[in-house]
C-alpha positions as CSV (number, residue, x, y, z in Angstrom):
1,X,-25.2,-55.8,-19.4
2,X,-25.4,-53.7,-16.2
3,X,-21.6,-53.8,-15.8
4,X,-21.3,-52.5,-19.4
5,X,-23.8,-49.7,-18.8
6,X,-21.9,-48.7,-15.6
7,X,-18.6,-48.6,-17.5
8,X,-20.2,-46.5,-20.3
9,X,-21.6,-44.1,-17.7
10,X,-18.2,-43.8,-15.9
11,X,-16.5,-43.2,-19.3
12,X,-19.0,-40.4,-20.1
13,X,-18.4,-38.9,-16.6
14,X,-14.7,-39.0,-17.1
15,X,-15.0,-37.4,-20.6
16,X,-17.2,-34.6,-19.1
17,X,-14.7,-34.0,-16.3
18,X,-11.9,-33.9,-18.8
19,X,-13.7,-31.3,-20.9
20,X,-14.4,-29.3,-17.7
21,X,-10.8,-29.4,-16.7
22,X,-9.5,-28.3,-20.2
23,X,-12.2,-25.6,-20.5
24,X,-11.4,-24.3,-17.0
25,X,-7.8,-23.9,-17.9
26,X,-8.7,-22.0,-21.1
27,X,-11.1,-19.8,-19.2
28,X,-8.5,-19.1,-16.5
29,X,-6.0,-18.0,-19.1
30,X,-8.5,-15.6,-20.7
31,X,-9.5,-14.1,-17.4
32,X,-6.0,-13.8,-16.0
33,X,-5.7,-10.1,-16.9
34,X,-9.0,-9.2,-15.1
35,X,-7.9,-11.3,-12.1
36,X,-4.8,-9.2,-11.8
37,X,-6.9,-6.1,-11.9
38,X,-9.2,-7.7,-9.4
39,X,-6.3,-8.4,-7.0
40,X,-5.0,-4.9,-7.2
41,X,-8.4,-3.3,-6.8
42,X,-9.4,-5.3,-3.8
43,X,-6.0,-4.8,-2.1
44,X,-6.5,-1.1,-2.7
45,X,-10.1,-1.1,-1.5
46,X,-9.2,-2.7,1.9
47,X,-6.1,-0.6,2.5
48,X,-6.1,1.9,5.3
49,X,-7.9,-0.4,7.7
50,X,-6.8,-0.6,11.3
51,X,-4.3,-3.6,11.4
52,X,-6.4,-5.5,13.9
53,X,-9.4,-5.3,11.6
54,X,-7.6,-6.2,8.3
55,X,-8.4,-9.9,8.3
56,X,-12.0,-9.5,9.4
57,X,-12.6,-6.9,6.7
58,X,-11.0,-9.2,4.0
59,X,-13.1,-12.1,5.3
60,X,-16.3,-10.0,5.1
61,X,-15.4,-8.9,1.5
62,X,-14.6,-12.5,0.6
63,X,-18.0,-13.6,1.9
64,X,-19.7,-10.9,-0.1
65,X,-17.7,-11.9,-3.1
66,X,-19.0,-15.5,-2.7
67,X,-22.6,-14.2,-2.6
68,X,-21.9,-12.2,-5.8
69,X,-20.8,-15.4,-7.5
70,X,-23.9,-17.3,-6.3
71,X,-26.0,-14.6,-7.9
72,X,-23.9,-14.1,-11.1
73,X,-23.4,-17.7,-12.2
74,X,-27.1,-18.7,-12.5
75,X,-28.0,-15.2,-13.7
76,X,-25.4,-15.4,-16.5
77,X,-26.6,-18.8,-17.5
78,X,-30.3,-17.6,-17.5
79,X,-29.5,-14.4,-19.4
80,X,-27.4,-16.2,-22.0
81,X,-30.2,-18.7,-22.6
82,X,-33.2,-16.2,-22.6
83,X,-31.8,-12.8,-23.6
84,X,-28.1,-13.0,-24.7
85,X,-28.3,-9.5,-26.1
86,X,-28.6,-8.2,-22.5
87,X,-25.1,-9.3,-21.5
88,X,-23.1,-6.5,-23.3
89,X,-25.4,-3.6,-22.1
90,X,-25.3,-4.9,-18.5
91,X,-21.5,-5.3,-18.6
92,X,-21.2,-1.7,-20.0
93,X,-23.3,-0.4,-17.1
94,X,-20.9,-2.1,-14.8
95,X,-17.9,-0.7,-16.7
96,X,-19.3,2.8,-16.5
97,X,-19.8,2.5,-12.8
98,X,-16.1,1.4,-12.4
99,X,-15.0,4.5,-14.4
100,X,-17.3,6.7,-12.3
101,X,-15.9,5.3,-9.1
102,X,-12.3,5.8,-10.3
103,X,-12.9,9.4,-11.2
104,X,-14.8,10.0,-7.9
105,X,-11.8,8.7,-5.9
106,X,-9.4,11.0,-7.7
107,X,-11.8,14.0,-7.3
108,X,-12.2,13.2,-3.6
109,X,-8.5,13.0,-3.2
110,X,-7.9,16.3,-5.0
111,X,-10.7,18.4,-3.7
112,X,-11.9,16.9,-0.4
113,X,-8.7,15.5,1.2
114,X,-8.5,16.5,4.9
115,X,-5.3,17.7,6.6
116,X,-5.3,14.4,8.6
117,X,-4.8,12.5,5.4
118,X,-1.7,14.3,4.5
119,X,-0.5,14.0,8.1
120,X,-1.1,10.2,8.0
121,X,0.8,9.9,4.7
122,X,3.7,12.0,6.1
123,X,4.0,9.6,9.0
124,X,4.2,6.4,6.8
125,X,7.2,4.5,8.0
126,X,10.0,4.2,5.4
127,X,13.2,2.3,5.3
128,X,15.2,4.4,7.8
129,X,12.4,4.2,10.4
130,X,11.8,0.4,10.1
131,X,14.2,-0.6,12.7
132,X,13.0,2.1,15.1
133,X,9.4,0.9,14.7
134,X,10.5,-2.6,15.7
135,X,12.6,-1.4,18.6
136,X,9.8,0.7,19.9
137,X,7.3,-2.2,19.7
138,X,6.3,-3.4,23.2
139,X,7.3,-6.9,24.1
140,X,3.7,-8.2,24.5
141,X,2.9,-11.7,25.3
142,X,1.6,-13.7,22.3
143,X,-1.6,-14.7,24.0
144,X,-2.3,-11.0,24.9
145,X,-1.7,-10.1,21.3
146,X,-4.2,-12.6,20.1
147,X,-6.8,-11.5,22.7
148,X,-6.3,-7.8,21.7
149,X,-6.7,-8.7,18.1
150,X,-9.9,-10.7,18.7
151,X,-11.4,-7.9,20.8
152,X,-10.6,-5.1,18.3
153,X,-11.6,-7.1,15.2
154,X,-15.0,-7.9,16.7
155,X,-16.1,-4.3,16.2
156,X,-16.1,-2.8,12.7
157,X,-17.1,0.8,12.6
158,X,-19.2,2.6,9.9
159,X,-16.1,3.5,7.8
160,X,-15.0,-0.2,7.8
161,X,-18.5,-1.3,6.7
162,X,-18.6,1.3,4.0
163,X,-15.2,0.1,2.7
164,X,-16.6,-3.5,2.7
165,X,-19.7,-2.5,0.8
166,X,-17.6,-0.6,-1.8
167,X,-15.2,-3.5,-2.2
168,X,-18.2,-5.9,-2.7
169,X,-19.8,-3.6,-5.3
170,X,-16.5,-3.4,-7.2
171,X,-16.0,-7.2,-6.9
172,X,-19.5,-7.7,-8.4
173,X,-18.6,-5.8,-11.6
174,X,-15.2,-7.5,-12.0
175,X,-16.8,-10.9,-11.2
176,X,-19.5,-10.2,-13.8
177,X,-16.9,-9.6,-16.5
178,X,-14.9,-12.7,-15.5
179,X,-18.2,-14.8,-15.6
180,X,-19.0,-13.3,-19.0
181,X,-15.6,-14.1,-20.4
182,X,-15.8,-17.6,-19.0
183,X,-19.3,-18.1,-20.4
184,X,-18.1,-17.0,-23.8
185,X,-15.4,-19.7,-23.7
186,X,-18.0,-22.4,-22.9
187,X,-20.9,-21.1,-24.9
188,X,-21.1,-24.0,-27.2
189,X,-20.9,-26.6,-24.4
190,X,-23.7,-28.5,-22.7
191,X,-25.4,-26.8,-19.7
192,X,-23.7,-29.0,-17.1
193,X,-20.3,-28.3,-18.5
194,X,-21.0,-24.5,-18.5
195,X,-22.1,-24.7,-14.9
196,X,-19.2,-26.8,-13.8
197,X,-16.6,-24.5,-15.5
198,X,-18.3,-21.3,-14.2
199,X,-18.4,-22.7,-10.7
200,X,-14.7,-23.8,-10.8
201,X,-13.6,-20.4,-12.0
202,X,-15.7,-18.6,-9.5
203,X,-14.4,-20.7,-6.6
204,X,-10.7,-20.5,-7.7
205,X,-11.1,-16.7,-8.2
206,X,-12.5,-16.0,-4.8
207,X,-10.1,-18.2,-2.9
208,X,-7.0,-17.1,-4.9
209,X,-7.7,-13.4,-5.0
210,X,-8.8,-13.0,-1.3
211,X,-6.1,-15.3,-0.1
212,X,-3.5,-13.1,-1.8
213,X,-5.2,-9.9,-0.5
214,X,-5.1,-11.3,3.0
215,X,-1.4,-12.0,2.5
216,X,-0.7,-8.5,1.2
217,X,-2.5,-6.6,4.0
218,X,-0.7,-8.7,6.7
219,X,2.7,-8.3,5.0
220,X,3.8,-5.9,7.7
221,X,3.0,-8.4,10.4
222,X,5.2,-10.9,8.6
223,X,8.0,-8.4,8.5
224,X,7.6,-7.6,12.2
225,X,7.7,-11.3,13.1
226,X,10.9,-11.8,11.0
227,X,12.5,-8.7,12.5
228,X,12.0,-10.1,16.1
229,X,13.8,-13.3,15.3
230,X,16.1,-14.1,18.2
231,X,19.6,-15.7,18.0
232,X,23.1,-15.1,16.8
233,X,24.6,-16.3,13.5
234,X,24.1,-15.7,9.9
235,X,20.6,-17.2,9.4
236,X,18.9,-15.2,12.3
237,X,20.6,-12.0,11.2
238,X,19.5,-12.6,7.6
239,X,15.9,-13.2,8.7
240,X,15.9,-10.0,10.8
241,X,17.3,-8.0,7.8
242,X,14.6,-9.5,5.6
243,X,12.0,-8.5,8.2
244,X,13.3,-4.9,8.2
245,X,13.2,-4.9,4.4
246,X,9.6,-6.1,4.4
247,X,8.6,-3.4,7.0
248,X,10.2,-0.7,4.9
249,X,8.7,-2.0,1.6
250,X,5.1,-2.7,2.9
251,X,3.9,0.9,3.0
252,X,5.3,1.6,-0.5
253,X,3.6,-1.6,-1.8
254,X,0.2,-0.4,-0.4
255,X,0.7,3.0,-2.0
256,X,1.6,1.3,-5.3
257,X,-1.4,-0.9,-5.1
258,X,-3.6,2.1,-4.4
259,X,-2.4,3.7,-7.7
260,X,-2.6,0.5,-9.6
261,X,-6.1,-0.3,-8.3
262,X,-7.4,3.1,-9.4
263,X,-5.7,2.7,-12.8
264,X,-7.3,-0.8,-13.1
265,X,-10.8,0.8,-12.7
266,X,-10.2,2.8,-15.9
267,X,-8.4,0.0,-17.7
268,X,-11.2,-2.5,-17.0
269,X,-14.1,-0.1,-17.1
270,X,-12.9,1.7,-20.3
271,X,-12.1,-1.7,-21.9
272,X,-15.7,-2.9,-21.2
273,X,-17.1,0.3,-22.7
274,X,-15.0,0.3,-25.8
275,X,-15.6,-3.4,-26.5
276,X,-19.3,-2.7,-26.3
277,X,-19.1,0.1,-28.9
278,X,-18.1,-1.5,-32.1
279,X,-16.8,1.7,-33.8
280,X,-14.6,2.6,-30.7
281,X,-13.3,-1.0,-30.5
282,X,-12.3,-1.0,-34.2
283,X,-10.7,2.4,-34.0
284,X,-8.6,1.3,-31.0
285,X,-7.5,-1.8,-32.9
286,X,-6.6,0.3,-36.0
287,X,-4.7,2.8,-33.9
288,X,-2.8,0.0,-32.1
289,X,-1.9,-1.6,-35.4
290,X,-0.6,1.8,-36.7
291,X,1.5,2.4,-33.6
292,X,2.8,-1.2,-33.8
293,X,4.0,-0.5,-37.3
294,X,6.2,2.4,-36.3
295,X,9.9,1.7,-36.8
296,X,11.9,1.2,-33.7
297,X,9.3,2.0,-31.0
298,X,6.4,0.0,-32.5
299,X,7.4,-3.2,-30.7
300,X,7.3,-1.5,-27.4
301,X,4.3,0.9,-27.8
302,X,2.1,-1.4,-29.8
303,X,1.0,-3.7,-26.9
304,X,0.6,-0.7,-24.6
305,X,-1.5,1.5,-26.9
306,X,-4.9,-0.3,-26.5
307,X,-4.5,-0.2,-22.7
308,X,-3.8,3.5,-22.7
309,X,-6.7,4.3,-25.1
310,X,-9.0,2.2,-22.9
311,X,-7.8,4.0,-19.8
312,X,-8.4,7.4,-21.5
313,X,-11.9,6.3,-22.6
314,X,-12.5,5.2,-19.0
315,X,-11.4,8.5,-17.6
316,X,-13.6,10.5,-20.0
317,X,-16.6,8.3,-19.4
318,X,-16.1,8.4,-15.6
319,X,-15.8,12.2,-15.7
320,X,-19.0,12.6,-17.7
321,X,-20.8,10.2,-15.3
322,X,-19.5,12.0,-12.2
323,X,-20.6,15.4,-13.7
324,X,-24.1,14.0,-14.5
325,X,-24.5,12.4,-11.0
326,X,-23.3,15.6,-9.3
327,X,-25.6,17.8,-11.4
328,X,-28.5,15.4,-10.8
329,X,-27.8,15.5,-7.0
330,X,-27.9,19.3,-7.0
331,X,-31.1,19.5,-9.1
332,X,-32.8,17.0,-6.8
333,X,-31.6,18.8,-3.7
334,X,-32.8,22.1,-5.0
335,X,-36.2,20.6,-5.9
336,X,-36.6,19.1,-2.5
337,X,-35.6,22.4,-0.9
338,X,-38.3,24.3,-2.8
339,X,-40.8,21.6,-1.8
340,X,-40.0,22.0,1.9
341,X,-40.2,25.8,1.6
342,X,-43.6,25.6,-0.1
343,X,-44.9,23.3,2.6
344,X,-43.6,25.6,5.3
């Protein structure tokens, strides 16, 4: 009797685990697009860090991301059980913040860029300079490199900490969308299955995204290591050439990720906003169907149209949010100034 009960229990556990595995794969497919945006955004957020601090910064953001998941998973389960109507408005607030941050970044680049920024960009090493960079690199002992890296990475300045906080805030919004999409996939399942799938997605997302981000930001170090390969023959020469190629491509990759990351803010944020407004969502669907029906170009433009319209909606929403925040800041500043004058 006891043996039969144990076998039945094990069969139930196996069945639940099988359900969790299947649902996790389904949720992973549905969240793949947001994960791609998450990767581009986070790589862009931590770009521009001093090389010796890159991994400590990525590690700090990854820890913050883990805390985000620890907050979001139980919060999502609680909200879906108690007040499911709150999920969409909360996501829309997060989407609006993403759009605001994207427009703010562009405005800062256009109107507040310092001469040093342009100077730094002008000095970005390209393909012709890659070999010169390697040739000029001092032949430092490996232990000395490690020691210098440890000493420099131990101290993160205010700019680094601000980048970390910004990256964690952005991660919170993207994670919230991924958790919401995952929860929608498992909404009809028992609570344990929901929790298991959400936990699996959250863990895989954090490890996968920040592992790739760490690899991207240290790509130039990989190129430098390859370019310093000793020896004669075809293989060492090929490795060195690959290293020079990586060194030449790394700056352009980071520039590309910066653009893609900003675009992802509008794509994701605008997409959240338009999905939350039924009329806008239906209009975009109808417009996409009309474009897809165009002879010749419909096949190419049809899939791109909703993304472009979501991005335009995100830019408009972000511009309005930035204008409101800027105006509110000026009004509050003027009010405080009058208060200080009256007190004086």
